[in-house]
Residue, then its C-alpha position, 0 to 999 in steps of 0.5 A: m609629858a615625861e615618863p613617870l618615875t618608879k623610884k620611891k621615897r622612904d615614906g613609900t611615895p614615888y618620886t615626881h618631877p617638880a613642876e618647873i622641870e616638867e615644864a622644861l621637859d615638855e619644851a625640850k622634848a619638842e626641840d631638835l637635837d642641834t638645839l638641845i646640844r646648844r642648850a646643854q652647853i650653857p653652864k649658867r642658869s641665868t643664861p637664856g636657853f639654859l637646860p636644867l641638869e634634871c632635864l638632861v638626865n631625862l633626855i639621855r635616859d629616854a634616848r637610851r630606852h628608845g635606842d636613840e644612840k645619836t642623841m645619847n652619844a651627843l648629850m652624855p658628854l655634855l652632861l659629864v662636862r657640866c658635872g666635871a665643872i661642879l666637881k672641880a669647884k667642889i673638890t679642890v686640892d685644898d680639900l684633897p691632894t688627890a682631888e683630880e683623881i677623885r673627880e675622875e673616879i666620880l665621873g666614871e662611876f656616874a657614867v656607869l649609872f647610865a650604862e646600868d640604868g633599867r637593867p633587872g635588879t637596879t634601883n632606878v637611882l637616876d630618878f633622884f637625879e631627874c628630880r633634884f640633881n644637885s642634891a642627888f649628885l652631892t649624895f652620890r659623891l660624898p662616899y668617895i670624898k669620905r673614903e679618900r679622906d679616911r685613906t689619907e688620915p694619919l696613922v699617927c699624929a706625927p713621925a716618931e721622935t728619935e734622939a738623932s732627929n734633933d741633929v738635923t735642921d728643919e730643912e733636912f727633916f722636911a726634905k726627908i718626909s716630903g720625899a714620901f710624895r716622890v717615890p713609886d706607890d709600892q715604896i711609899d711610907h704611908v705613915l710619913r706621907n699621911s702625917l705630912l698631909r694632915a699637918i699641911g691640912g692645918l695650914p692657911a689655904d694659900q700656904r696649903k695650896a702652894l705646898i701641895l702643888y710644889y711637893y705633892y704634884g711637883f710643879p715648879e715655883e714659877s717659870d719664864n715660859p708661859s707654856v709651863t704650868s707652875v705653882a705661881s701660874i696656878c695660884g695667879v701670883t708671883g714666884r716671890t709670893i709663892r716662895n714666901r708662902l712656902d717659907r711660912g708653911i715650912a716654918t709652921l710645919s717645923k713647929h708642928f713637928n717640934k724641930k729646930g728653927r730653920n735657916s731660910n738660906e738653906r731653902s734651895e737645898l730642900y728643893n734640890t733634895a725633895 
C-alpha cells in the first residue's frame, strides 16, 4: 500500500491515487530493482510490463525518503528520459525556435522538485504527479512555454520603414534581418529578431521549420555526408524540396515586410551573407 498523499485540492480534500495506480503500485513494490528498471524503460502504455509514470514518481520519492540511493539513482534518469520524450513531442521548433533550450530547462526544474521534496516549507507538489502525471506535467511546463513566447513576441510589428529601404532587394533585406540570428547575445537587435520570428511564425509549418533550421540554427540545406545533420535530413526530404520551401517562405516574408519582388537567381547570395 502506498503512503497517503498530503497535498490537498482546492476544496480541501486530499489527493488520492486512482484505483488503477494503487493496483500498479502494489505490483511494482513487490518487484526487484532490475525488473523495475526494465519496466521503466518501456515507453508505450500498450506494451506489456509498462510502468505508469505516476508509479515511477512514487517509487523515486519513496526511495529518497528511505535513503535508498541505488533505486533513486537508477530510476530517476529513466523518468527524465520519458519526460524528455514527452517534451520533444509537445515542444518543437515549429512552436518555439528555442525549443531545445526550453525542454532542457523544464527537465532541470522538474528534477529540482525531487531534490526539494519533503523539505520544510515545500507544498508536496509531486503528489499531483503521483495522481495524474500528464495533467501535472502539462501544468508544470506551461509557464515556461508562455514566458518564452512572451519573450519572443515582437516589440513592433515590423522593422521601421525608411526611404532607403526601398533601394534594396528582398534578398538583401532578408539577409540583413536574418543576421540577427548570427551574432553574440549581447549584440542581438531584439526588435529585428523578434519581428522576424513573428513573421516566420505565420508561415506554413514546412516553410517555418525550414527557415528556422537554416537561419536560426544554421544547419546546411543538405549534405552528401550522411554524418552531417542538415535541414533536409531533419525534415526527411530532399535538398531541392528544402530550397523550394525556403524560396516560398522568403517570398511570403517579402510581402509581409512590403519589400520589392525578389530575384530567385540571387538566392545564393543570401546564403553567403546570412
